[in-house]
Every structure is written in C-alpha cells, then in structure tokens.
N, C-alpha and C positions, 0 to 999 in steps of 0.2 A: 854165711849173714849179712857181710858187706856186700856181697856178689846180688843178694836179691833184694838190698835198699837198693841199692843204683841201676839193678831193673827197672824197680817203680819208679825211682825219680824217671827215669829214661823214661817210660811208658806215661809220667804224666804230663812230663815235657810235650810230648808227643800230644798229647789229648788237648793240651794249649792249646797248642800251636792248632792244629785242626778246628779247635772252636773258636779263634782267632780267625783263622782264615773263613770258617763259615760266617762266622761274624759280620766280617767285612766283605765277603759277598754279598749277603743279604743286604746290608749298606748300601754299595753300590746299586743293586736291583732296585731298590725302597730308592735310593736316589734320580735310579734313571725312569721310575715309574713319577714318583713327584713330577719330574723335566717333561714328563712322554705326559701327564695330566696337566700339567702347565701350558704345554704348546695347545693341548686339544683345547681346552678352554680357551686361549687365546684366539686359536685359529676357529672355533665355534661361534666365538663372540662376533671376532674379526667376518665372518662368514655370514651372521646377523644382523652383525651391522650393513655390510653387503646387499644385502637380500631387503635390510629395509632402505636401503639409498636405493636400490634397483627399481622397488615397488613405489617408492614415491617417485623418482623420475617419470617410471610408467604413468603413472596415474596422472602428473601431470603434464605431459605430454598429451595424453588421451584427455583430459580435461582443459586443452587448450584446443585441442581439435576438435573437441565437443563443439565450444564455445564460438570457433569457427564456424560450423557449420549451422549454428544459428542466426549467424550478422544478419541475412536479408530476413530472418522474419519478421521484424519490424521497421519498416520505413520512421528514421528519426522525425517528428512532429507526428507523428498516429496519434498519442495517446495525447497533445496539445502542452499537458506536461513537461515533455522530452523539450518541445519548442518551449517552452518558458524557459527551462532551465540554463537552453542554449543561450535565451535572448539574457539571463540576469548574468551568464558568462560574460558574453559581450558587455556589458553596462559595465563590468567591475572594471575591463580592460582600459573601455571609454573613460570611465574613472581616474583610472592609473595616469594616463595620457592628460586626462587637465580636467581637476578635478570642479564636482558640482554643486558642493556646499551640502548642508544638511540634509536637502529630501531628496538625496537621493539613498539613503535607509529606507525611505516612505516604500521602495519597490520589495521588499521584501519581508510584505507584514502578511504575505503569504505562505510563498515560498523562503525557506532559511538560507543563509548564504553559503552557510558550508559548503553543500554540494556543487555550485555554482565557484566557485575559490577554486576546489580542484579540477573543475572541469576549466576555467578560463584561458591555461597556456595553449590545451590543446584546442579549444574552437578557435587561439589566434593562428595557429599553425594549419587547420585544417579549414580552415572558411575560404571560400562558401561549402567548400566538401563535406556537409554533415554527416553522410553515412561512417566517414572514418574515423567517428567519434564513438562508434560502439564498439572498437577496437579496445579502450580505455577500459569499459566495459567487464570485456573479455581479460582482459592484463588483472583489473580488481578482482573476478572470479578467480581465477588462478591462484591469488596469490590472498585471497582467504583460505582457500583448499590448504596450501600450505601453512596458513595458519591452524586451521585446526589442526593437521598432525604435530604441530611443533608444539599446540595445549596440551594435546593429550597423550606426550611423551614421558612413560613414567608414571603416570594416572592410571590410565588404564593398560592391559596385559595387551601384548605386542599382537596378539590375533584379532581382540576387540579393536585394538586403535584402527586395526587395517578395514576393518567391514567398516569402523565406522566414515573414515575419510570414503572408502571405494561407495558407502552408499550416498552420500553428500556428492561426490564427483558422478556419480549414475542418476542422480534424482530431476525427472521432467522440469520443475522448478525453480532449480538451479542454472540449469542450461537452459531455460527459456530467458530468463533474465538476465543470462551472462551476453542478449542481444540488444537490448535495452539501455537506452542513454537514462536512468532513471536513477532516484537515490537510492534507492532500494538495496541495490547489488553493496555501495558503497559503504552504506549503514551497518551492515551483514559483518561488511572486513572491520568496522571500525570495532562491531563488537567483542567479533574476534580476540582484537588485538589488545581491547581493550582488558577482557577476559584475562591474555597471556602476561599483561601486565602487572597484574593483581597477580597473576604464579611467583614470577621476579620479585616482586616486592615483600611476599609472602616468606620466600625462599631466604630473600638476602641475595641473592643474584645481580650481578649484572648492575650494581650500584647505581649510581645517576640515572642511568637508560631505561634503569626498573619506575622508576617513579617519573622520569619524562615520557616513558608510551604508557602508562596509565594516564594521568593528566591530560596529552594533547591527544587522546580518544574518546576519553569521556567529554571535553569540550568539543573536541569537534564533532562528536555525536548528538549533544544541545545542538548545535548551531546547525545541522543538517537536514533534522527532523526535529517539533519539537517532545516526539514522543521519544528521541534519542537522549533527553535526561533522565530514562529509567537505567541507564547504562552505571549514571553518578550514583544513581541511588541504590542499584545494584553492588558496584563495589564498596558504595561507603559501609555499607550493611556486612560486608563481608571483612572488611581491614579492620569494624571493629568488635567483629566477635572472634579473627586472629588477634584480635591487641595489636595490631601494625600501628604505632601512634605517629612515626613520624609520616607515612604514608597518607595518614588519616587528616592529621594535619597539612600537607599541601592539599589533601584534596580539598578540604576544606576552604582554605586558602585563596586554591583558584577557580574554586566551582561553587560550592553555595554560599557564602559570600557575595560575590559580582553578583548571584542568581535573585539571591533577598535583593541587594542593591537597585536588581533592574524591574524587580517585582513592585520596590518599593514606588519608586521611581513612575511606573506605569499606573500605580492606583495614583498617587497623586497628581498625575497628570489626567486623570477617568481613561485612560484608554490600553487598550490591549497591545502585547507588542506583538501576539499574529491572533489571525483571522480564528485558526485552529478551535481555540479556547471556548468561540462563540458556535463552532460544528458540537464541539464537544457536550457544551450548554445541552443543545437539539438534541444530543444522543440520551443524555441523560432523562430529556423531556422525553422522548422517545421510549425510553428503559420503562419508564413509568407505568405506563399506559400498554403494556405487550402483556400477553400471559403469561400462566408461570413456567406452561412447559417451554415456551418459544424462548422467554430469558435465558432459560439453561442452555438450549439448543447452542443460541446465540454467543456465548460465551464457554461455547465451548466451539465456536465456528472454527478456529486458528488449528485447532489440531485437524480439523475435518481437512480444511486447505491442504496441509502440511502429507498428508496421510493417505487422502482421496486420489490422488495422481491425479485429479480432473476425468477421470472413465466415467464416459457415460454410466449410468446406475437407475436400472430398471426401479420405478416405483411402485408403490401397493402395500398392501401388510405384510405379503412375508419375506420382500426384499428390505421395505425399513425396518424391520424385525433384525437383518441380518446385517442391516446397515451398523445397525443401532449396537446393534451383539460385537463386532469388528471393530471398531471406533472405541469402544466399552473398554474391547481386550485389549489392545494399543496403547491405550492410554494408563492401564494396569500393569505392564511393561514399561511402560516411561516411568511411572510411579515407582515398581519396583524398581527402576534403574536408578532413580535417583538415590534413592533411600542408601542401596548398596555404596552409590559413590557417596555420600554426608558421611559413610562411617569408615569413608579411609582417613588413612593420617593424612596431617597436613603436607603439603597445600591442596591436596585434590579435594576433599572437601567443604573447602573456602570456594575454591571454584564452583566446585558444582552447586552450592549453595546462591552464589551470582548468577549461574544461569540458569536457576530456577526460576531466583524474582524475576528477570527477564521473561522469562515463557510465561508465569503468571500475571504479569505487567500489561502484557500485547497481548495478549488471551484476554483478558477485561478490559483492556479498552477497544479493543476490536469490537469486542459484543456491542460496545455502546457509539462503534460508526456508523453512520448513516449509508455508508457504500460499505464494498466486499471486493476484494482484488488476490488473487492468490498472492503477489508480489510482498501484500505487507504480510505475508507471516514468513518472507524470506529469510529477516535477521536474526532469528527464533532457531531457524529449519537445522543447523547443523546444531545446537544444543541438545534439541529434542531429538534428533539420531543419534547420540552421542548416550540417553538416556535411554533410549529404545534398544541397544545394542548389547549393555549393560545390564540391563535389565529383562535381557531372554537369555543371556551368560547367567548371570544371577540364579532364575529361577530353574532354570536346567543347568544346574550345576554339576549333577550326576547323568545328567544326559545331554553331552555334547552334540552330541549325532543331531540331536533334534532342536538345537539351537542354530548347528550351522544349519540344518535344513529350513529351518524359518525364514533363518539372513538372507540364503540361496532364491528363496521364493522371493521374496522382498525387493532384492536385488532385479531379480529376472522381469519382476513384475514396474519398476521402476526404468528398465533398461527397453523394454517391448514398449513402453508407451513415449519413451524418448526415441528411440529411434523411428517409432509413429509419427511422432510431431518433423522431426526430419525431413522424412518425407513428405508429409503434406507441406511443410514451406518450400521443395523443390516443384512440388507438381503444377500443371499447368491450372489449374483449379486451388491455387495457394487462396487461402483462407480470406475473405472481404474485410473480417474485424483486423487483419493485420497490415495493409495497407492504407496508403495514404494518396489521396485522389489528385496527383501528382501534374495532371495532364488540367484538370480543373483550376487550381493556383496559377498554372500558366497564363490561362486563358484572363483568369481577375489580374493578373501582372502586364499582360501586353492592351486587355479591350477595357481595362475602368480607369477613372480619372488619378490619379497618385492623390489627391486631398479624399478619397473614399473613404470611408468609415463603414467596419461587416461587422453583421453579425453572426458569431457560430465560427470554433473553432482561431477563436479570436489569437493566439500566440504563432500557430502555425500562418495562418495568415502574413501576420506581418513577419516572419520569419522569410518565408516565400519570397512573396510577394512586395514589402515593405509597407501595406494598407495596413491602415491601424484597425482593430478589431476588439468584439466584445463575447463574453461570453452568453451563458444561458443566465436571464431574471429571475425564473420562479415567479412569473407575475401570478395570478391569480383571475385573472380576465383578461379576455381581447385588448377592452378598453386602459388596464391598466397595463399591458402588454405593448400599445403603442402609444402611449405617455412615457413608457423608459426609454424605446426607439427614440420619441421626438425631443425627448431630456441630453442624450446620451449625443447626439448627430447621426445616429444610424444611416448613410444614405443605403445599403444594400444588404441583402443576406445568404449566406449563404446554409444549403439545404442537402445533408447528407443520409444516408441510410443507416451510416454508423451507430451502436446502440449504445449509451455513456454505462457508464459502471450497473453491476446487480440492482436491481429496484429495492430500494426498502424503505419503509418510516412513512412519515407523513409527506405531505406534498414540497412543503417550504423544503424539505431537505432532500427530496428522491429524485436525483437528477435525471435517472433515464424518464419518470413521467412527466418532467419539467420538461424533459425534448419532446418527447411526444408531443404535449399541447403548442410548443411553440412550431414544432414543423406543419400540424395540422393547421394553426392560422396563417401561416403565412401560404401556406397551397389553397384554403379553402375562400380569402377573402380577394378577390381582384380587385376590390376599393382602392384598398391601399398596397396593394402589393402587384407589380409587374413579373411574367418572366422573361429574362432576359436571355439566359444560358443553361440545356440540359445537355449533360451528359451521363446515356444511357450505358454506355461501360461500365465508369464508377458509381451511377446512380447517385449525383447530383443535380442541383440546381442550383441558381442565380436567381435570386427575385431585386429590383430595384424596389425601393419604398416613396411612397410618396401621401403624405401625410397634411391636412389642410391645415392651412398659413393659420389661421385660428384657433389650431386645437389646445395647443398652452394655456392662451387666456380662458376657454372655456375649462379646462382641466381645475385651475386652479380655482373657478368659482365655483365649481361642483368639488373641491374640497372645500372651498369656507360653507358651502352649504351641510356639508354632511357635519361640520364644527359647530353650526349653528344648530343640528338638531340635535345632536348629543346635550348640548346645552337648552333643549324643550320650545328653542324658539322660531315653530316652525310657519309663521310669518314671513320671516325672514329668508329663513331657506330655501320658500317658495319664492321668494324673489332672485333671489340666487342662481337656480338650476330654470327660472323661465331667463335670466341672463344666461346661463353657460347655452342653453338651445338654443339661444338666439346668435352665440357665437357659431355656434359645429350643432346645426340639427338632426345629423344621425349621428347623437350621443348617446348609444341605448341605454346605460348605468344614467345617466342623468333622466332620460325617458321612465324609467322605471322607478328611480327615485322619490319625480315629482308624482307617478300616477301614484305612489304609497302615500308620498304627503296628504294626498286630497281623497286618499280613503280613511287616512285617520282624522282627517277635517270631518268627515263625514259628508263631503261636498259633492257635489258633479261628479258621477258614476261616467256619463259620457265623457266627459275626460281624460279619467283617468284610462277609459275603456279604450281612446283613440290613442294617446302614448304608449298605451299595451301592446298593439297591433300594431304599431309602428317599431318600436323595440321588437318583434317577433319577424317583422318584416325583414328587418338586417340580422335578426338572431335568432335562427327559428330553433335551435336547440341552447333556449334560454328558457329551461327547467323554473326560475323564479318567477318570472315575466309571465311563464304559463298559466303557475299556478293561481299567480294574484288574478287574472283576465277569467279562469275557472270559477273563480269566487265569485266576482260580480256578474257572472254572467246565471249563476247556480242562484245568488242569490233575487236575481230579477225573474228568476223565473224561464230563461230562454236554454230550457234543455238542449235542444237542437244543435244550436250554436255551440252548445259547451262542448257536447261532443264530436264533433268537428276540430272545435281549438284540443279535444283529449286526441284524434285521431292524429292531426298535423304534428302535437309532439311526439306522440307515439312513432312515428314516421321518420320523424327529423334527428331520432337516435341516435343513427348512424354518421350524422353529422358532427364536426367538433362540437363539445360543448364552446359556451359562450364564458364560461365562469366554472372554476374547479371551488366543488365545497368539500370543507373538510371535514 
C-alpha cells in the first residue's frame, strides 16, 4: 500500500516536472517568436522608411534634373513680367542702399513686393547675368515637391503618397514653370508650406515654429499676388473648423487686422492698393455678358489647364464630347478624393478642407480673369493631384489594379508630354514663343539715344538696354493711340511677332487684340512711323515716331468739343473742332466729328462730305466715316457715287481699322 502511494507520488512528480519543462519550453518559444516578430516589425518599418527615403531622394534628384533640363526654355524677360520682377528686385536693393521716400511704394501698384523681396539677394549676386536667376525657381520647385511629401505624410497611404508626388514631379506644367523667373512657382511653394503649418498647428507639434510657418506663408502669399489672400482665407476657415483658437487668434492679429486697416486706408484715400482690383471688376462685367455655357466652361478652365496637359486636341462634335467626358470623369475623381479625405481623422480633414477652398477660389478667380495662362493654375496643381489620386483609390477600393492602371497611364501621359517639351526646347526649331529678341535689344542699346522712350515690352527693354519703355495702351482708335504716344513722350516703338496671352473678352481687357491693333497701326501709317531697323530672324521691327508739333493742342481742343457736345452746345463744339483742324488738318476724329455736327444742324452737306472724304483719304478703313458719307450720297440720290464709296469700304477691309467698335 505504501509502495503504491510512493509510486503514484513519484509518477505525479515526474508529470509535474515534465509539464513545467514543457511550459518553460513553450514560454521560451513564445518569447523567441515575440522577439522575432518585434525584430521583423522593426526591420520592416526600417525598410519601409529606407524605401521612402530612397524614393524621395530619387524623386527630388529627378525633379531637380528635370528643372535643369527646362532652364533654357524661356529667356529671362520673355514674359516681360519676369523682367518687371527683376527690376523691382533691383529697386528694393537700391532703396536699401539709399532710401528714396514714400514714393518707392508706388512701384508695387501692379506687381506685389513678395516675390521681388525673395529675388532681390539673388539679383544682386547674378547681375547682369539674369539667366542664372532661373536656378532660384528650380530650387523653389524642388522645395515644393518636398513640401508635398511632408504634407501628405501619415495623411495618405504610403502608396497614394508616392503616386501623388510622382505625378507632381512628372507634370509638364511643374517642369515648364521651373524654368521661369515668375511668381507662380513661388506662390505654389507658399501654399504648400502654409498648409504644412496648418497641419502642425492642428496637431499641436513643433510649437511656435508651426504658428510662425503658418503666419509667414499666409502673409507672404498675400504679398506675392493679390490672389494669395485665398491662402489666409483657407487657413482661417480650417482653423475655425478645427477650433484651433490660438492659431486663429494669431491669424486674425497678423493677417486680417492689417488687411482691414490697409483696406480702410485705401477706401478713405479713394485709391486701390493694386490695379488687379480694376481687372477683376472688368472680369465681373465681362462675366455678365457671357452665355451660360461659356460661363460654366470658364469656371472649370482651371481644371482644363491642369489636366489638359496642353496636348493638341482635335475639334468637332465627337472630340468635343470626348474631351468634356474626360474632364467630367477627372472632376468626379477629384471630388471623390476630396470627399474621402474630408472623412479622415484630424488633421487630414482640415488640410483637405483648406486645399479644397484654395482650388475653388482659384477656379472662380480664373473664370473672371481676362487672360489665361497655364501657370496661373500651378499653385493648386499639387492639391488637385492629391485629390485625384485619393479619388481613384477610393473609387477602386476593391479594384486596386484598375486604380494603378489609370495612374500609370496618367504618369505616362505626363512623362511623354514633358519629354516632348524637353526635346522641343533643345531642337534647332525651338518655339519662337519662348525666345527673347536679344539681337534686337542689343541694337536698341547701341543705336538709339539713351533718353529714348520705347513702346512695347517696356520692362524687358529697360532691363537689357537701359531705355525707358511702356506697355500697351488699349487705345480705341488710331488718333487716341497717337495721343497716348505724345502724352508719354514715346520716341520709338518695338514691334514683335509674339502674341499676348490668350485672347478673351472685350477689347479693353483683351491684350492679344490690343497688340494686333497697335502692331497694325504702326506698320500701316508711315506718316507717323518710320521703320529704322528690321531683324527677320527674330521677326522684329523698330520704328521712330514723329508726331505733329501741334498735336497736343489739337487733341485738347477736340476733347473740349466733345464735352460741349455732351452739353448740347453744338455752336461752341463746331468752333472748337475748327480750331483743332486748324492746328492739325489731318485729324480723322475731328473731321468726322465736325461732319457729324454739320449733319445734325442740317446745314451744308457739301462741307460734311468734304470732311468725310478727307477722313477716308487718311483712314480708308474708317467704318463710321464711310457710313456717314453713304448716307449723304444716298439722301442726295447720288447712287453711283454711293456704290463707289461702298466698294472702296469693302476693299479697305483688309487694312487695319481706324477704330475698334465695342
């Protein structure tokens, strides 16, 4: 019995020992598994981090190389605006060396000081080798790409983040703009880092640096272009939604209160801080005149610019429909991406909200603007690409391969278009619309007096030759054109074959139309303009301007006559018009006005006919004078003479018109 109990105890002890051993072994195995999993997790995370860093490094190197490839694409001064930025940067340096008083600020009524302030130290280093300034834009473009990467970190998935930054780096608009000395790439960088400051402020990271970045970017954007104020608006709405009261208070104190005071000061002084407000007013007036479908198209034009890739697209019922469907599909994915990002936890949804506000505001303003340029859409390009990528992944959540396939096609489209533009840049047939007439500018520098004043490409002429210049006037007729030349003491005119920005809107806001008219008036009126030089390779002409000595007196008398006519004092108006013609007999506007007054008075059809024939001899394509002469002849039953006048008017249509009829 005792032996049995002892044996049982011994067996039980052995079982306990074996169980403990087994448990210990399992514990060790479990520990090894946990350690292995931890090591694997850390290794995988480190590998992912290394992969991300490698991808980012390669992407930045590729973007930098692409930016360098496009450096020779545009000569500095070609846009004329870029020459203005360089001149303003130089004026800032001159002002720092020797303050010139409050009048210095009047230099910035059109172009804001934000970009010239950035450009000033580089202008001091590179002067007079302005081509080197394009490197600053290349650096800003690469910095923008890095900003997009940091902005989307932890907000998008790793795969979405890579696609968004890759598409941005390959986009032809991004690469083309990296070779321009223009404010748009700089404004794009400010927008990106402004949203990065918003993210940090909402997350509560980086302390005071977050607030400093947010405020500085918003203020600098508003000082770079008037449209830059939409960054402050987007940040304010997002901060208000996120209830980030401290950041909101700083935004109010450093942005909105100064803006309110500046606006109030301008209102009391009855002056505008920038002439962009006048252009916006013209845009609103033009918008009211547009058909409904045209207004819709112009409102979406930003998206067309960004996703259209500037590829030639055939016109016609079929292709127009296909293009509309393509744009509609892209907009759908963009809206889907915005919706999906707005549903993410903070801070992602607040950054998405700010980016969405930027896109909508920019699209609205571009729909009102009187001219179009692809670079105007650059500041919102990265956010639209973020939304597009997020929208594709959200739409094809269960079909990831389909989303990747579409993104691959889009990336290939960007790459092919960018490669084509790069080849075009270095081909012997480099597009004329990217070149500056450097030979002609050198002729101006060496062959014209230093005190000469030029019409055409004023900023570029001043930058490269030191001669004063002026841009287009938008004169409604030839006489008004001559009057402006006289008032501004213009002595020479430079005529180029370059076109202005896309024609759109009424004549007073349509730069392309204005340029066509001024070029025609200069070329077809030898009594005022004498050709001095022609460069057929650059397709340029230079004219000297000879205006009658008494022209200003005649114009003053003509202006007085118009005021008298508005007051219904036709007798005084007749006397003023006769005095104007005594000063300058070859004055078509005064001749026609005097003929019109004589007809109103019902007196002396013969004198009216004489003045109208004189005006038509000077300006054959003067529709108003021709119509008045026809009425006189037909009223007198002189049908054969009327037929000759009508035929002459039709034959003169090929000549530049004397006036632009709105």
